[in-house]
C-alpha positions in Angstrom: -43.0 7.1 -13.8 -44.0 8.0 -17.4 -46.3 5.9 -19.6 -43.3 5.1 -21.9 -41.3 3.8 -18.9 -44.3 1.8 -17.6 -44.9 0.4 -21.1 -41.2 -0.6 -21.4 -41.3 -2.3 -18.0 -44.5 -4.1 -18.9 -43.0 -5.3 -22.2 -39.8 -6.4 -20.4 -41.7 -8.6 -18.0 -44.6 -9.8 -20.1 -44.1 -12.0 -23.2 -47.8 -12.9 -23.6 -49.6 -10.9 -26.2 -52.9 -11.7 -24.5 -51.8 -10.5 -21.2 -50.4 -7.3 -22.6 -53.7 -6.7 -24.3 -55.5 -7.2 -21.0 -53.3 -4.6 -19.4 -54.1 -2.2 -22.2 -57.8 -2.8 -21.8 -57.5 -2.2 -18.1 -55.5 1.0 -18.7 -58.2 2.3 -21.0 -60.9 1.4 -18.6 -59.0 3.1 -15.7 -58.5 6.3 -17.7 -62.2 6.4 -18.4 -63.0 5.8 -14.7 -60.7 8.6 -13.7 -62.2 11.0 -16.2 -65.7 10.2 -15.0 -64.8 10.9 -11.4 -62.5 14.0 -12.0 -59.3 12.2 -11.1 -56.0 12.1 -13.1 -56.4 9.8 -16.1 -52.5 9.4 -16.4 -52.1 8.2 -12.9 -55.0 5.8 -13.0 -54.1 4.6 -16.5 -50.6 3.7 -15.2 -52.1 1.6 -12.4 -54.1 -0.2 -15.1 -51.2 -0.7 -17.3 -48.9 -2.0 -14.5 -51.3 -4.0 -12.4 -50.4 -7.4 -13.9 -46.9 -6.6 -15.4 -45.3 -9.2 -13.0 -47.8 -11.9 -13.4 -45.9 -14.2 -15.7 -42.5 -13.7 -14.0 -43.8 -14.1 -10.5 -46.8 -16.5 -10.6 -48.7 -16.8 -7.4 -50.9 -19.9 -7.5 -50.6 -20.1 -3.7 -52.1 -16.6 -3.4 -49.3 -15.6 -1.0 -49.9 -12.0 0.1 -46.2 -11.3 0.3 -44.5 -13.3 -2.4 -45.2 -13.5 -6.1 -47.7 -11.4 -8.1 -48.6 -8.6 -7.2 -46.4 -8.2 -4.1 -43.1 -8.8 -6.0 -44.1 -6.3 -8.8 -45.1 -3.7 -6.3 -41.7 -4.0 -4.6 -40.1 -3.3 -8.0 -42.4 -0.4 -8.6 -41.7 1.1 -5.2 -37.9 1.0 -5.9 -38.7 3.0 -9.1 -40.5 5.5 -7.0 -44.2 4.7 -7.8 -46.3 6.5 -5.3 -47.7 4.5 -2.4 -51.4 5.1 -3.4 -50.7 3.5 -6.7 -48.8 0.6 -5.0 -51.7 0.0 -2.7 -54.3 0.0 -5.6 -52.2 -2.6 -7.4 -51.9 -4.8 -4.2 -55.6 -4.3 -3.5 -56.7 -5.8 -6.9 -55.6 -9.2 -5.5 -58.0 -9.8 -2.6 -55.6 -12.3 -1.0 -53.1 -9.5 -0.4 -55.4 -8.2 2.3 -54.8 -4.6 1.3 -58.1 -2.6 1.7 -59.5 -0.9 -1.4 -59.9 2.4 0.5 -59.4 4.9 -2.3 -61.5 5.5 -5.5 -58.5 4.4 -7.7 -58.2 1.1 -5.8 -61.9 0.4 -6.0 -61.9 1.3 -9.8 -59.0 -1.1 -10.5 -60.7 -4.0 -8.7 -64.0 -3.3 -10.5 -62.6 -3.0 -14.0 -59.9 -5.8 -13.9 -61.9 -8.9 -14.2 -64.8 -7.3 -16.2 -62.5 -5.8 -18.9 -61.1 -9.2 -19.5 -64.6 -10.7 -19.6 -65.8 -8.2 -22.1 -62.9 -9.0 -24.5 -63.6 -12.7 -24.1 -67.3 -12.0 -24.9 -66.3 -10.1 -28.1 -63.9 -12.8 -29.2 -66.7 -15.4 -29.4 -69.0 -13.2 -31.5 -69.0 -13.5 -35.3 -67.9 -9.9 -35.5 -65.2 -10.4 -32.9 -66.1 -6.9 -31.9 -67.4 -4.9 -28.9 -69.4 -2.7 -31.2 -72.4 -5.0 -31.3 -72.0 -6.5 -27.8 -75.0 -5.8 -25.6 -75.2 -5.5 -21.8 -77.7 -8.3 -21.8 -75.4 -10.6 -23.7 -72.6 -10.0 -21.2 -74.9 -10.7 -18.3 -76.0 -13.9 -19.9 -72.4 -15.0 -20.4 -71.6 -14.1 -16.8 -74.2 -16.7 -15.7 -72.5 -19.4 -17.9 -69.8 -20.7 -15.5 -68.2 -22.7 -18.3 -67.5 -19.5 -20.3 -64.3 -17.7 -19.5 -63.8 -19.8 -16.3 -60.8 -17.8 -15.2 -62.9 -14.8 -14.6 -64.1 -14.5 -11.1 -67.8 -13.7 -11.1 -67.5 -13.0 -7.3 -64.9 -10.3 -8.0 -67.1 -8.8 -10.7 -70.0 -8.7 -8.2 -67.9 -7.4 -5.4 -66.3 -4.7 -7.7 -69.6 -3.1 -8.6 -70.8 -3.4 -5.1 -67.7 -1.5 -3.8 -68.2 1.1 -6.6 -71.8 1.5 -5.6 -73.1 1.2 -9.2 -75.5 -1.2 -10.8 -73.9 -4.0 -12.8 -75.7 -3.0 -16.0 -74.4 0.5 -15.7 -70.8 -0.6 -15.1 -70.8 -3.1 -18.1 -72.4 -0.3 -20.4 -69.7 2.2 -19.2 -66.8 -0.2 -19.9 -68.2 -1.2 -23.2 -68.3 2.5 -24.3 -64.8 3.1 -22.9 -63.3 0.1 -24.8 -65.1 0.3 -28.1 -63.0 3.0 -29.6 -59.8 1.0 -28.8 -60.9 -2.4 -29.9 -58.2 -2.7 -32.7 -55.5 -2.2 -30.1 -57.1 -5.0 -28.1 -57.1 -7.4 -31.1 -60.8 -7.1 -31.7 -63.0 -6.3 -34.7 -62.4 -7.2 -38.3 -58.7 -8.3 -38.9 
């Protein structure tokens, strides 16, 4: 699957601009993670771009491992020939699917998904609406505030860095650096 095909599929299934921007952010983060580890940024980027494409159409409040998001989306991607390693990484980003994150790509997706969304939320409440002046210490302070960006699982952020084997500060700094050059595409910065 090419990026253009993945993008068309994501747009077909996702109406929400905010959710589309989240998938762009995760794509950017995954490409950076791949480059850092010597993996293929195009493959990892596609996983980031597609990981939530079915979220709106197949909601899964029950957290079923076999119905709804992401299982339904992965079935659609499998029918389009998406390789199994990419399918497993997408399934693994939802802990309730029970698919082990046993590859660097799967661990990276889990580690960047919640945190990328959280970084964007942190930027949106700043006067600058930017990642450029967002500090690691500010992000960590916001992580402690359970009322801020309630939808972000702090446990998933903690578990993600643990599975990567990196300190939280380093992971936050890495993602900030990866996302900063693309903040306009994410709806951040000066309008």
